[in-house]
C-alpha angles and dihedrals in degrees: 000000000000089000092055092050091048091047092050090048092052093047093050093046090051092049093049093047095053111110117198116223118219129177129196117223121170114203095220142319111281121214121249089252092053092046089050091055094043097047126081093204134018121184148149113239144156118239108240100167139016116198113194117188116256093223118040130186099182143357088261093066109120124250123196121238118194120205136186108225118241099167136352121214095177132014134026105273137180122236089260117047127189119205130178127219133168116273095244137034089233085071093043095265113155113235101234119180127207119255092020126120117231141181102229131197112192142165131216108243120174091340097311131096111241133186140164149170094297092061118082093255114152140157112269094250090065097040101084096110092049093046093055092052093042092052088057094043093045090068089062122082105256119228114246112242118207117235112260101249092193106148097194117137117252120230095264094051092047092050093049091049091049091051091049091050090049092051091049091049091049091049091052091050091047091050091051091050092047091049090051091047092051091047090051091050091051091052091050091054092056 
């Protein structure tokens, strides 16, 4: 029995010590016109709140960024907008800072706006080239892009499910060993 407990302890410590490695690699810079077509919403906003998750599994876990809307170039947006990005730039998360104005390109994925390093996001001070083009494009009627209804699991969900399956498997193995141990004890008493 002690051996099983020690084995379970070792397995769980190994699982908890595993650190997933992610790397961000953007294929190429897209033009403002391409980004306009590819994005569901484009807006200027000031970051008012950054909510990082309390428990993280990897650098690709999402964090919520809350903006106050200054101007929308594409999409019907509320005064307060929430956008998700990965926690770390190694997983293509954009490094937003509170109380800073940004030009944000985002897409609606599973009911939430998401963005990252590979979008054309930039602080407002460095957005002049984009703003000139967007002012011209904004006069055009934007094409409506359907939400990507891709129901694939993201990395975090897959890892959590794998951990749950592992725990269930370990519990089944432990139960089998305990049942055998109890059966052996009963035979010894006879």
